[in-house]
N, C-alpha and C positions, 0 to 999 in steps of 0.2 A: 466363308472368308469375310473379313472386315471390309466395309466400304472405305475406299480411298479416294480423296477428292484432288490430289495433286496430280502433277504431270505425270502421264505414264509413257512407256516406251516399247515399241513393237519390237520384239526379240527375233520372231521369225515366223514363216508360214509353215504350217505341217501339211503333209500329204492328205491327211484324213483326221476326223474327230478322235478316233481312237488314239492315234499317235499323240496328237496335240494334248489330250487329257492325260497320259501317261508322262509327258514331257513336263506339264503343269505339275502334276502331283510329286514328281521327284525335286523339281525347284522348290515347292512348298515344303517338302520335307527337309530341304537344306537351309530354310529359313529365308527363302527369297519369294516375296509375295508375288504370285504370277496368276494369270487367268488366261481362259480361253475366250477369244472374241470371234465374232462372224462364224459361230458354230452351226447357225441355222441357215446360212446362204446357199448350202449345196442344192436346195430345191429350186433355185432361180438359175442355175447353171443352164446355160443356153440362151438365156435372155440377158445375162451378163457375161463378159469373158471369164473363161473357167478359172483364170489366176486371181480374179477377183472374187471367188467364191469359196477359197479354202480357208480352213480355220487358221487362226493366228494366235500365237503366245505372245502375251504383253507381261511385262513386269511393273509394278507399283512404283518402285523406287529406282529411278535410273542410274543412281550411284552403284548399284549392285549389277550394272551391266557386264562388266568383265568376268566377274565370278559366274554369272548366269551363263554367259556364253561358253566359258570353259566347261561348265557342267554340261551344257547342251552338246558340246562337241564330243564329250566322253559318251553322252547317251546315244549319239549318232555313230559312233566308231567303236561299238563293243566288239573285242576281239572274238573272232569265230574260230573256234577249235575244231579239229578232226582227230578222231581217234578210233582204233579198233577195239571192239569189246572182246571179252574172252570167248563169247558165244560166237564169234566171227562176224557180228554185225558192224559196219561202217557207221559211225555216228558224226554227224556233221552239225555246226551251228554252236550255240551257246549251251547245249545240253551237257550236263554232267552225269546223266543217268541214261542208260541204254533203254530203248523204248521197247526192244524186243524181250530182253530177260530181266531188266530192272537192276542190273549191276551197275554199281558206280564207276566214274571214270577213273582209271588208275592215277595215283598221285605221283 
């Protein structure tokens, strides 16, 4: 990611580094320059308040805030589907393929 020297904006805190990284990757894919900050503070949790040790997602261009928040909202509220596979397995979550038999979700 290119170095940005202008003002940055904290978009949100993430529950963990994996989630923060996924959100940043999605934002970057959509042309929003984003980065993870405070990714290494989990090691000092206990010495600092826990809410001060979670990773944060920052964007480089504050004028992209509305678009970034909309995208983040969609990432945080992915519809969870539930369906019965033809093999009898109940499949929950965002899965489109049965874990048991490999059949695809009916259209």
